[in-house]
C-alpha positions, 0 to 999 in steps of 0.5 A: 500500500502506498500513502501520500499526504498533501497539504491543503492548497490554502496552507501552501498559499499562507506559507508563501505569504509568510515567507514573502513577508518574513523581513517585515515580520522579523523587523516588527518583532525585533523592534518590540524585543529591543524596546522591551529589553531596554525597559527590562534593563531599566527595571532591573537597575531600578530594583537592583536591591531585589533582582539580579540577572545576566542580560540575555544576548538572544531571544525574548526570555530573561531569568531574574534572580531574587537577591532576598535569600529570605524569599523563595521564588515560590513564595514570591510567585505566590505573592505575585499571583495574589496580586494578579501577576503570573510568573514561573518560579525557578522550581518549574525549570529543573529538579531542584532550586540551587541556593542563591539561584532562586528566581523566575523567567520573564518573557519580553517578546510581546507588545503588551510587555510595558504594561506587565512590567509596570504592574510588576514594578508597582508590586515591587514598590508596594512590597518595599513600602510594606517592608519599610512600614513593618506590615 
C-alpha cells in the first residue's frame, strides 16, 4: 500500500505569504524585543536591591534572580499571583532550586510587555513600602 499526504492548497498559499513577508515580520518583532529589553534593563537597575540577572544576548526570555535569600521564588510567585501577576518560579525549570539561584523567567517578546512590567514594578514598590512600614 502506498500513502501520500498533501497539504491543503490554502496552507501552501499562507506559507508563501509568510515567507514573502518574513523581513517585515522579523523587523516588527525585533523592534518590540529591543524596546522591551531596554525597559527590562531599566527595571532591573531600578530594583537592583531585589533582582539580579545576566542580560540575555538572544531571544525574548530573561531569568531574574531574587537577591532576598529570605524569599523563595515560590513564595514570591505566590505573592505575585495574589496580586494578579503570573510568573514561573525557578522550581518549574529543573529538579531542584540551587541556593542563591532562586528566581523566575520573564518573557519580553510581546507588545503588551510595558504594561506587565509596570504592574510588576508597582508590586515591587508596594512590597518595599510594606517592608519599610513593618506590615
